[in-house]
Gaussian input, Z-matrix of N, CA and C with variables (Angstrom, degrees):
# hf/3-21g

backbone

0 1
 N
 C     1     B1
 C     2     B2     1     A1
 N     3     B3     2     A2     1     D1
 C     4     B4     3     A3     2     D2
 C     5     B5     4     A4     3     D3
 N     6     B6     5     A5     4     D4
 C     7     B7     6     A6     5     D5
 C     8     B8     7     A7     6     D6
 N     9     B9     8     A8     7     D7
 C    10    B10     9     A9     8     D8
 C    11    B11    10    A10     9     D9
 N    12    B12    11    A11    10    D10
 C    13    B13    12    A12    11    D11
 C    14    B14    13    A13    12    D12
 N    15    B15    14    A14    13    D13
 C    16    B16    15    A15    14    D14
 C    17    B17    16    A16    15    D15
 N    18    B18    17    A17    16    D16
 C    19    B19    18    A18    17    D17
 C    20    B20    19    A19    18    D18
 N    21    B21    20    A20    19    D19
 C    22    B22    21    A21    20    D20
 C    23    B23    22    A22    21    D21
 N    24    B24    23    A23    22    D22
 C    25    B25    24    A24    23    D23
 C    26    B26    25    A25    24    D24
 N    27    B27    26    A26    25    D25
 C    28    B28    27    A27    26    D26
 C    29    B29    28    A28    27    D27
 N    30    B30    29    A29    28    D28
 C    31    B31    30    A30    29    D29
 C    32    B32    31    A31    30    D30
 N    33    B33    32    A32    31    D31
 C    34    B34    33    A33    32    D32
 C    35    B35    34    A34    33    D33
 N    36    B36    35    A35    34    D34
 C    37    B37    36    A36    35    D35
 C    38    B38    37    A37    36    D36
 N    39    B39    38    A38    37    D37
 C    40    B40    39    A39    38    D38
 C    41    B41    40    A40    39    D39
 N    42    B42    41    A41    40    D40
 C    43    B43    42    A42    41    D41
 C    44    B44    43    A43    42    D42
 N    45    B45    44    A44    43    D43
 C    46    B46    45    A45    44    D44
 C    47    B47    46    A46    45    D45
 N    48    B48    47    A47    46    D46
 C    49    B49    48    A48    47    D47
 C    50    B50    49    A49    48    D48
 N    51    B51    50    A50    49    D49
 C    52    B52    51    A51    50    D50
 C    53    B53    52    A52    51    D51
 N    54    B54    53    A53    52    D52
 C    55    B55    54    A54    53    D53
 C    56    B56    55    A55    54    D54
 N    57    B57    56    A56    55    D55
 C    58    B58    57    A57    56    D56
 C    59    B59    58    A58    57    D57
 N    60    B60    59    A59    58    D58
 C    61    B61    60    A60    59    D59
 C    62    B62    61    A61    60    D60
 N    63    B63    62    A62    61    D61
 C    64    B64    63    A63    62    D62
 C    65    B65    64    A64    63    D63
 N    66    B66    65    A65    64    D64
 C    67    B67    66    A66    65    D65
 C    68    B68    67    A67    66    D66
 N    69    B69    68    A68    67    D67
 C    70    B70    69    A69    68    D68
 C    71    B71    70    A70    69    D69
 N    72    B72    71    A71    70    D70
 C    73    B73    72    A72    71    D71
 C    74    B74    73    A73    72    D72
 N    75    B75    74    A74    73    D73
 C    76    B76    75    A75    74    D74
 C    77    B77    76    A76    75    D75
 N    78    B78    77    A77    76    D76
 C    79    B79    78    A78    77    D77
 C    80    B80    79    A79    78    D78
 N    81    B81    80    A80    79    D79
 C    82    B82    81    A81    80    D80
 C    83    B83    82    A82    81    D81
 N    84    B84    83    A83    82    D82
 C    85    B85    84    A84    83    D83
 C    86    B86    85    A85    84    D84
 N    87    B87    86    A86    85    D85
 C    88    B88    87    A87    86    D86
 C    89    B89    88    A88    87    D87
 N    90    B90    89    A89    88    D88
 C    91    B91    90    A90    89    D89
 C    92    B92    91    A91    90    D90
 N    93    B93    92    A92    91    D91
 C    94    B94    93    A93    92    D92
 C    95    B95    94    A94    93    D93
 N    96    B96    95    A95    94    D94
 C    97    B97    96    A96    95    D95
 C    98    B98    97    A97    96    D96
 N    99    B99    98    A98    97    D97
 C   100   B100    99    A99    98    D98
 C   101   B101   100   A100    99    D99
 N   102   B102   101   A101   100   D100
 C   103   B103   102   A102   101   D101
 C   104   B104   103   A103   102   D102
 N   105   B105   104   A104   103   D103
 C   106   B106   105   A105   104   D104
 C   107   B107   106   A106   105   D105
 N   108   B108   107   A107   106   D106
 C   109   B109   108   A108   107   D107
 C   110   B110   109   A109   108   D108
 N   111   B111   110   A110   109   D109
 C   112   B112   111   A111   110   D110
 C   113   B113   112   A112   111   D111
 N   114   B114   113   A113   112   D112
 C   115   B115   114   A114   113   D113
 C   116   B116   115   A115   114   D114
 N   117   B117   116   A116   115   D115
 C   118   B118   117   A117   116   D116
 C   119   B119   118   A118   117   D117
 N   120   B120   119   A119   118   D118
 C   121   B121   120   A120   119   D119
 C   122   B122   121   A121   120   D120
 N   123   B123   122   A122   121   D121
 C   124   B124   123   A123   122   D122
 C   125   B125   124   A124   123   D123
 N   126   B126   125   A125   124   D124
 C   127   B127   126   A126   125   D125
 C   128   B128   127   A127   126   D126
 N   129   B129   128   A128   127   D127
 C   130   B130   129   A129   128   D128
 C   131   B131   130   A130   129   D129
 N   132   B132   131   A131   130   D130
 C   133   B133   132   A132   131   D131
 C   134   B134   133   A133   132   D132
 N   135   B135   134   A134   133   D133
 C   136   B136   135   A135   134   D134
 C   137   B137   136   A136   135   D135
 N   138   B138   137   A137   136   D136
 C   139   B139   138   A138   137   D137
 C   140   B140   139   A139   138   D138
 N   141   B141   140   A140   139   D139
 C   142   B142   141   A141   140   D140
 C   143   B143   142   A142   141   D141
 N   144   B144   143   A143   142   D142
 C   145   B145   144   A144   143   D143
 C   146   B146   145   A145   144   D144
 N   147   B147   146   A146   145   D145
 C   148   B148   147   A147   146   D146
 C   149   B149   148   A148   147   D147
 N   150   B150   149   A149   148   D148
 C   151   B151   150   A150   149   D149
 C   152   B152   151   A151   150   D150
 N   153   B153   152   A152   151   D151
 C   154   B154   153   A153   152   D152
 C   155   B155   154   A154   153   D153
 N   156   B156   155   A155   154   D154
 C   157   B157   156   A156   155   D155
 C   158   B158   157   A157   156   D156
 N   159   B159   158   A158   157   D157
 C   160   B160   159   A159   158   D158
 C   161   B161   160   A160   159   D159
 N   162   B162   161   A161   160   D160
 C   163   B163   162   A162   161   D161
 C   164   B164   163   A163   162   D162
 N   165   B165   164   A164   163   D163
 C   166   B166   165   A165   164   D164
 C   167   B167   166   A166   165   D165
 N   168   B168   167   A167   166   D166
 C   169   B169   168   A168   167   D167
 C   170   B170   169   A169   168   D168
 N   171   B171   170   A170   169   D169
 C   172   B172   171   A171   170   D170
 C   173   B173   172   A172   171   D171
 N   174   B174   173   A173   172   D172
 C   175   B175   174   A174   173   D173
 C   176   B176   175   A175   174   D174
 N   177   B177   176   A176   175   D175
 C   178   B178   177   A177   176   D176
 C   179   B179   178   A178   177   D177
 N   180   B180   179   A179   178   D178
 C   181   B181   180   A180   179   D179
 C   182   B182   181   A181   180   D180
 N   183   B183   182   A182   181   D181
 C   184   B184   183   A183   182   D182
 C   185   B185   184   A184   183   D183
 N   186   B186   185   A185   184   D184
 C   187   B187   186   A186   185   D185
 C   188   B188   187   A187   186   D186
 N   189   B189   188   A188   187   D187
 C   190   B190   189   A189   188   D188
 C   191   B191   190   A190   189   D189
 N   192   B192   191   A191   190   D190
 C   193   B193   192   A192   191   D191
 C   194   B194   193   A193   192   D192
 N   195   B195   194   A194   193   D193
 C   196   B196   195   A195   194   D194
 C   197   B197   196   A196   195   D195
 N   198   B198   197   A197   196   D196
 C   199   B199   198   A198   197   D197
 C   200   B200   199   A199   198   D198
 N   201   B201   200   A200   199   D199
 C   202   B202   201   A201   200   D200
 C   203   B203   202   A202   201   D201
 N   204   B204   203   A203   202   D202
 C   205   B205   204   A204   203   D203
 C   206   B206   205   A205   204   D204
 N   207   B207   206   A206   205   D205
 C   208   B208   207   A207   206   D206
 C   209   B209   208   A208   207   D207
 N   210   B210   209   A209   208   D208
 C   211   B211   210   A210   209   D209
 C   212   B212   211   A211   210   D210
 N   213   B213   212   A212   211   D211
 C   214   B214   213   A213   212   D212
 C   215   B215   214   A214   213   D213
 N   216   B216   215   A215   214   D214
 C   217   B217   216   A216   215   D215
 C   218   B218   217   A217   216   D216
 N   219   B219   218   A218   217   D217
 C   220   B220   219   A219   218   D218
 C   221   B221   220   A220   219   D219
 N   222   B222   221   A221   220   D220
 C   223   B223   222   A222   221   D221
 C   224   B224   223   A223   222   D222
 N   225   B225   224   A224   223   D223
 C   226   B226   225   A225   224   D224
 C   227   B227   226   A226   225   D225
 N   228   B228   227   A227   226   D226
 C   229   B229   228   A228   227   D227
 C   230   B230   229   A229   228   D228
 N   231   B231   230   A230   229   D229
 C   232   B232   231   A231   230   D230
 C   233   B233   232   A232   231   D231
 N   234   B234   233   A233   232   D232
 C   235   B235   234   A234   233   D233
 C   236   B236   235   A235   234   D234
 N   237   B237   236   A236   235   D235
 C   238   B238   237   A237   236   D236
 C   239   B239   238   A238   237   D237
 N   240   B240   239   A239   238   D238
 C   241   B241   240   A240   239   D239
 C   242   B242   241   A241   240   D240
 N   243   B243   242   A242   241   D241
 C   244   B244   243   A243   242   D242
 C   245   B245   244   A244   243   D243
 N   246   B246   245   A245   244   D244
 C   247   B247   246   A246   245   D245
 C   248   B248   247   A247   246   D246
 N   249   B249   248   A248   247   D247
 C   250   B250   249   A249   248   D248
 C   251   B251   250   A250   249   D249
 N   252   B252   251   A251   250   D250
 C   253   B253   252   A252   251   D251
 C   254   B254   253   A253   252   D252
 N   255   B255   254   A254   253   D253
 C   256   B256   255   A255   254   D254
 C   257   B257   256   A256   255   D255
 N   258   B258   257   A257   256   D256
 C   259   B259   258   A258   257   D257
 C   260   B260   259   A259   258   D258
 N   261   B261   260   A260   259   D259
 C   262   B262   261   A261   260   D260
 C   263   B263   262   A262   261   D261
 N   264   B264   263   A263   262   D262
 C   265   B265   264   A264   263   D263
 C   266   B266   265   A265   264   D264
 N   267   B267   266   A266   265   D265
 C   268   B268   267   A267   266   D266
 C   269   B269   268   A268   267   D267
 N   270   B270   269   A269   268   D268
 C   271   B271   270   A270   269   D269
 C   272   B272   271   A271   270   D270

   B1=1.4558
   B2=1.5337
   B3=1.3033
   B4=1.4624
   B5=1.5274
   B6=1.3182
   B7=1.4672
   B8=1.5181
   B9=1.3230
   B10=1.4674
   B11=1.5263
   B12=1.3247
   B13=1.4552
   B14=1.5300
   B15=1.3094
   B16=1.4659
   B17=1.5288
   B18=1.3174
   B19=1.4615
   B20=1.5184
   B21=1.3332
   B22=1.4588
   B23=1.5242
   B24=1.3177
   B25=1.4568
   B26=1.5241
   B27=1.3140
   B28=1.4638
   B29=1.5209
   B30=1.3229
   B31=1.4623
   B32=1.5193
   B33=1.3169
   B34=1.4610
   B35=1.5215
   B36=1.3178
   B37=1.4628
   B38=1.5231
   B39=1.3163
   B40=1.4688
   B41=1.5185
   B42=1.3272
   B43=1.4601
   B44=1.5187
   B45=1.3195
   B46=1.4605
   B47=1.5281
   B48=1.3021
   B49=1.4526
   B50=1.5251
   B51=1.3146
   B52=1.4559
   B53=1.5167
   B54=1.3255
   B55=1.4650
   B56=1.5245
   B57=1.3076
   B58=1.4540
   B59=1.5242
   B60=1.3075
   B61=1.4622
   B62=1.5189
   B63=1.3269
   B64=1.4630
   B65=1.5155
   B66=1.3247
   B67=1.4641
   B68=1.5187
   B69=1.3267
   B70=1.4603
   B71=1.5201
   B72=1.3212
   B73=1.4651
   B74=1.5225
   B75=1.3364
   B76=1.4578
   B77=1.5193
   B78=1.3176
   B79=1.4520
   B80=1.5344
   B81=1.3139
   B82=1.4611
   B83=1.5210
   B84=1.3007
   B85=1.4627
   B86=1.5214
   B87=1.3335
   B88=1.4571
   B89=1.5251
   B90=1.3178
   B91=1.4651
   B92=1.5229
   B93=1.3329
   B94=1.4586
   B95=1.5266
   B96=1.3289
   B97=1.4629
   B98=1.5210
   B99=1.3233
   B100=1.4692
   B101=1.5197
   B102=1.3350
   B103=1.4657
   B104=1.5303
   B105=1.3304
   B106=1.4636
   B107=1.5275
   B108=1.3084
   B109=1.4714
   B110=1.5201
   B111=1.3255
   B112=1.4697
   B113=1.5297
   B114=1.3281
   B115=1.4646
   B116=1.5166
   B117=1.3264
   B118=1.4661
   B119=1.5237
   B120=1.3116
   B121=1.4680
   B122=1.5221
   B123=1.3204
   B124=1.4649
   B125=1.5276
   B126=1.3167
   B127=1.4646
   B128=1.5251
   B129=1.3180
   B130=1.4711
   B131=1.5210
   B132=1.3233
   B133=1.4693
   B134=1.5255
   B135=1.3208
   B136=1.4602
   B137=1.5188
   B138=1.3269
   B139=1.4536
   B140=1.5238
   B141=1.3145
   B142=1.4625
   B143=1.5250
   B144=1.3308
   B145=1.4600
   B146=1.5299
   B147=1.3156
   B148=1.4627
   B149=1.5279
   B150=1.3148
   B151=1.4661
   B152=1.5274
   B153=1.3236
   B154=1.4712
   B155=1.5264
   B156=1.3266
   B157=1.4664
   B158=1.5229
   B159=1.3356
   B160=1.4639
   B161=1.5215
   B162=1.3243
   B163=1.4625
   B164=1.5269
   B165=1.3175
   B166=1.4626
   B167=1.5320
   B168=1.3270
   B169=1.4608
   B170=1.5269
   B171=1.3225
   B172=1.4664
   B173=1.5262
   B174=1.3177
   B175=1.4596
   B176=1.5269
   B177=1.3273
   B178=1.4612
   B179=1.5243
   B180=1.3285
   B181=1.4641
   B182=1.5275
   B183=1.3233
   B184=1.4624
   B185=1.5129
   B186=1.3308
   B187=1.4649
   B188=1.5170
   B189=1.3430
   B190=1.4582
   B191=1.5265
   B192=1.3175
   B193=1.4630
   B194=1.5199
   B195=1.3276
   B196=1.4630
   B197=1.5254
   B198=1.3337
   B199=1.4648
   B200=1.5201
   B201=1.3267
   B202=1.4563
   B203=1.5184
   B204=1.3123
   B205=1.4546
   B206=1.5104
   B207=1.3192
   B208=1.4619
   B209=1.5323
   B210=1.3217
   B211=1.4580
   B212=1.5305
   B213=1.3358
   B214=1.4684
   B215=1.5264
   B216=1.3266
   B217=1.4713
   B218=1.5231
   B219=1.3196
   B220=1.4616
   B221=1.5221
   B222=1.3224
   B223=1.4726
   B224=1.5271
   B225=1.3494
   B226=1.4760
   B227=1.5305
   B228=1.3305
   B229=1.4643
   B230=1.5238
   B231=1.3207
   B232=1.4574
   B233=1.5283
   B234=1.3088
   B235=1.4699
   B236=1.5257
   B237=1.3206
   B238=1.4687
   B239=1.5297
   B240=1.3284
   B241=1.4675
   B242=1.5194
   B243=1.3388
   B244=1.4651
   B245=1.5283
   B246=1.3251
   B247=1.4637
   B248=1.5296
   B249=1.3288
   B250=1.4652
   B251=1.5179
   B252=1.3454
   B253=1.4523
   B254=1.5156
   B255=1.3386
   B256=1.4546
   B257=1.5256
   B258=1.2989
   B259=1.4588
   B260=1.5238
   B261=1.3373
   B262=1.4650
   B263=1.5128
   B264=1.3312
   B265=1.4545
   B266=1.5212
   B267=1.3315
   B268=1.4513
   B269=1.5224
   B270=1.3204
   B271=1.4722
   B272=1.5215
   A1=107.77
   A2=116.25
   A3=119.76
   A4=109.96
   A5=114.99
   A6=120.22
   A7=110.74
   A8=116.39
   A9=120.09
   A10=110.76
   A11=117.84
   A12=121.17
   A13=111.41
   A14=116.15
   A15=120.51
   A16=110.88
   A17=117.71
   A18=121.60
   A19=110.15
   A20=117.68
   A21=121.38
   A22=110.39
   A23=117.24
   A24=121.33
   A25=110.92
   A26=118.73
   A27=122.56
   A28=111.13
   A29=117.75
   A30=121.67
   A31=110.38
   A32=117.84
   A33=121.32
   A34=111.39
   A35=117.50
   A36=121.02
   A37=110.33
   A38=118.42
   A39=121.94
   A40=110.66
   A41=117.92
   A42=120.82
   A43=110.68
   A44=117.82
   A45=121.17
   A46=110.81
   A47=118.28
   A48=122.18
   A49=110.15
   A50=118.62
   A51=123.12
   A52=114.43
   A53=119.34
   A54=120.97
   A55=112.30
   A56=117.30
   A57=120.41
   A58=113.50
   A59=118.58
   A60=121.07
   A61=109.33
   A62=115.20
   A63=121.16
   A64=110.25
   A65=116.10
   A66=120.48
   A67=106.00
   A68=115.38
   A69=121.22
   A70=107.75
   A71=115.65
   A72=122.43
   A73=107.94
   A74=116.70
   A75=122.00
   A76=111.11
   A77=115.44
   A78=122.19
   A79=110.69
   A80=115.39
   A81=121.40
   A82=107.75
   A83=116.06
   A84=121.09
   A85=111.95
   A86=116.86
   A87=120.86
   A88=112.27
   A89=116.66
   A90=120.61
   A91=112.38
   A92=114.99
   A93=121.09
   A94=109.93
   A95=115.07
   A96=119.66
   A97=110.38
   A98=116.53
   A99=120.24
   A100=112.03
   A101=116.53
   A102=120.06
   A103=110.32
   A104=117.34
   A105=121.08
   A106=109.83
   A107=117.38
   A108=121.67
   A109=110.68
   A110=117.45
   A111=121.33
   A112=111.39
   A113=116.49
   A114=120.20
   A115=111.18
   A116=118.12
   A117=120.71
   A118=111.36
   A119=117.18
   A120=120.95
   A121=109.83
   A122=116.90
   A123=121.22
   A124=112.82
   A125=117.29
   A126=121.11
   A127=112.47
   A128=117.25
   A129=121.07
   A130=113.24
   A131=117.38
   A132=122.66
   A133=112.50
   A134=116.54
   A135=120.25
   A136=110.32
   A137=116.53
   A138=119.97
   A139=106.91
   A140=117.45
   A141=119.05
   A142=111.02
   A143=117.35
   A144=120.79
   A145=111.04
   A146=116.22
   A147=121.07
   A148=110.54
   A149=116.97
   A150=121.45
   A151=111.09
   A152=116.57
   A153=120.13
   A154=110.77
   A155=117.52
   A156=120.39
   A157=111.30
   A158=116.80
   A159=120.17
   A160=110.97
   A161=117.08
   A162=121.04
   A163=110.86
   A164=117.05
   A165=120.73
   A166=111.19
   A167=116.70
   A168=119.90
   A169=111.26
   A170=116.05
   A171=120.30
   A172=109.86
   A173=116.31
   A174=120.41
   A175=111.85
   A176=116.55
   A177=119.82
   A178=114.62
   A179=117.82
   A180=121.11
   A181=113.26
   A182=117.22
   A183=120.96
   A184=114.50
   A185=116.34
   A186=119.98
   A187=109.64
   A188=114.84
   A189=120.62
   A190=108.56
   A191=116.39
   A192=120.41
   A193=107.44
   A194=116.74
   A195=120.25
   A196=113.24
   A197=117.08
   A198=120.26
   A199=108.69
   A200=116.91
   A201=122.18
   A202=108.70
   A203=116.06
   A204=120.12
   A205=111.80
   A206=114.34
   A207=120.98
   A208=109.38
   A209=116.20
   A210=121.98
   A211=111.87
   A212=116.41
   A213=120.47
   A214=112.38
   A215=117.51
   A216=120.67
   A217=111.37
   A218=116.49
   A219=120.95
   A220=113.67
   A221=117.58
   A222=121.82
   A223=112.50
   A224=119.70
   A225=117.94
   A226=112.99
   A227=116.92
   A228=119.42
   A229=110.85
   A230=116.90
   A231=120.55
   A232=110.19
   A233=116.67
   A234=121.15
   A235=110.58
   A236=117.14
   A237=120.88
   A238=111.12
   A239=117.33
   A240=120.02
   A241=110.32
   A242=116.24
   A243=120.33
   A244=111.15
   A245=117.24
   A246=120.99
   A247=111.74
   A248=115.87
   A249=120.68
   A250=112.04
   A251=116.66
   A252=120.61
   A253=114.62
   A254=117.64
   A255=120.28
   A256=109.79
   A257=115.96
   A258=121.47
   A259=107.90
   A260=116.10
   A261=120.90
   A262=110.10
   A263=115.12
   A264=120.66
   A265=109.22
   A266=115.23
   A267=121.49
   A268=107.42
   A269=115.41
   A270=118.92
   A271=109.15
   D1=129.16
   D2=-179.43
   D3=-76.40
   D4=164.87
   D5=178.63
   D6=-61.88
   D7=-39.82
   D8=-179.51
   D9=-63.58
   D10=-42.97
   D11=178.62
   D12=-63.88
   D13=-39.02
   D14=-179.80
   D15=-65.96
   D16=-42.98
   D17=178.30
   D18=-64.20
   D19=-43.22
   D20=179.34
   D21=-62.33
   D22=-41.21
   D23=178.25
   D24=-62.65
   D25=-42.02
   D26=178.64
   D27=-63.61
   D28=-40.19
   D29=178.57
   D30=-64.50
   D31=-44.16
   D32=179.54
   D33=-62.85
   D34=-38.66
   D35=177.54
   D36=-65.13
   D37=-42.69
   D38=178.86
   D39=-63.32
   D40=-40.48
   D41=179.21
   D42=-65.56
   D43=-40.86
   D44=-179.83
   D45=-64.89
   D46=-38.27
   D47=179.13
   D48=-68.08
   D49=-31.96
   D50=-175.52
   D51=-68.58
   D52=-19.27
   D53=-176.64
   D54=-111.13
   D55=25.98
   D56=-177.82
   D57=-89.51
   D58=15.97
   D59=176.47
   D60=-82.85
   D61=148.13
   D62=-179.37
   D63=-135.67
   D64=143.86
   D65=166.36
   D66=-93.06
   D67=120.72
   D68=177.82
   D69=-106.35
   D70=126.72
   D71=177.97
   D72=-100.11
   D73=134.23
   D74=-176.63
   D75=-110.53
   D76=152.76
   D77=178.93
   D78=-71.13
   D79=149.28
   D80=172.17
   D81=-146.64
   D82=170.45
   D83=-179.89
   D84=-102.71
   D85=17.63
   D86=-172.99
   D87=-109.14
   D88=-49.33
   D89=-171.93
   D90=-84.20
   D91=144.46
   D92=178.12
   D93=-81.44
   D94=161.27
   D95=175.93
   D96=-58.31
   D97=-42.99
   D98=-178.89
   D99=-60.62
   D100=-41.96
   D101=179.79
   D102=-64.68
   D103=-44.89
   D104=179.59
   D105=-62.21
   D106=-47.01
   D107=-179.26
   D108=-61.60
   D109=-48.94
   D110=-179.57
   D111=-60.99
   D112=-39.01
   D113=-179.69
   D114=-68.72
   D115=-42.11
   D116=178.28
   D117=-63.64
   D118=-36.98
   D119=177.17
   D120=-65.19
   D121=-46.26
   D122=-176.21
   D123=-71.92
   D124=-42.79
   D125=-172.37
   D126=-89.15
   D127=-42.63
   D128=-173.20
   D129=-103.10
   D130=3.43
   D131=-179.81
   D132=58.81
   D133=34.62
   D134=176.03
   D135=-74.65
   D136=153.51
   D137=167.28
   D138=-74.54
   D139=166.48
   D140=179.60
   D141=-63.51
   D142=-36.91
   D143=178.90
   D144=-66.52
   D145=-43.91
   D146=179.61
   D147=-63.02
   D148=-44.38
   D149=179.68
   D150=-63.76
   D151=-40.50
   D152=178.77
   D153=-65.15
   D154=-42.14
   D155=178.21
   D156=-62.40
   D157=-42.38
   D158=177.86
   D159=-62.69
   D160=-42.70
   D161=179.65
   D162=-61.50
   D163=-40.64
   D164=178.48
   D165=-67.36
   D166=-41.87
   D167=177.58
   D168=-61.69
   D169=-43.64
   D170=178.45
   D171=-60.87
   D172=-42.84
   D173=-177.92
   D174=-64.61
   D175=-45.80
   D176=-174.12
   D177=-89.78
   D178=-29.34
   D179=-178.02
   D180=-103.16
   D181=-14.96
   D182=178.67
   D183=96.41
   D184=-20.47
   D185=178.46
   D186=-163.78
   D187=163.94
   D188=179.95
   D189=-160.39
   D190=137.63
   D191=172.49
   D192=-75.64
   D193=121.34
   D194=-176.43
   D195=-105.58
   D196=-13.96
   D197=-179.57
   D198=-161.03
   D199=142.34
   D200=174.37
   D201=-126.10
   D202=153.92
   D203=178.08
   D204=157.06
   D205=-165.71
   D206=179.14
   D207=-72.13
   D208=145.06
   D209=-177.48
   D210=-54.00
   D211=-44.32
   D212=-177.55
   D213=-62.55
   D214=-29.03
   D215=177.28
   D216=-80.13
   D217=-33.84
   D218=-176.03
   D219=-80.09
   D220=-29.34
   D221=-175.31
   D222=-54.84
   D223=-51.21
   D224=-179.68
   D225=-65.97
   D226=-32.41
   D227=178.34
   D228=-68.64
   D229=-42.35
   D230=178.23
   D231=-63.17
   D232=-40.46
   D233=177.79
   D234=-60.43
   D235=-41.98
   D236=179.16
   D237=-65.95
   D238=-38.88
   D239=176.95
   D240=-62.18
   D241=-43.04
   D242=178.90
   D243=-65.09
   D244=-40.78
   D245=178.90
   D246=-64.96
   D247=-26.24
   D248=177.56
   D249=-81.84
   D250=0.16
   D251=177.11
   D252=92.40
   D253=6.67
   D254=178.80
   D255=-87.93
   D256=160.56
   D257=179.22
   D258=-103.69
   D259=113.43
   D260=-175.98
   D261=-148.70
   D262=158.22
   D263=174.26
   D264=-152.10
   D265=159.68
   D266=174.90
   D267=-97.31
   D268=128.01
   D269=177.18
   D270=-122.70

């Protein structure tokens, strides 16, 4: 392996590690399916089908990863989910 290939491989590994943050949405007994779906569409740019699947997963499994990416990109979205009354965190 050449030095250039080794450096490129190290950079790719660092980039992959940098986007391992997730917004996890948790189940609650307060919000309706419609509210959760509408909020995921508005905040996370989900399609209606994607938002509905996430809402069902949250309901039946207790939680669901709704978005992945860099922390700086996820922070404002997580804040908006919380402001909408949903229970979410970045992990």
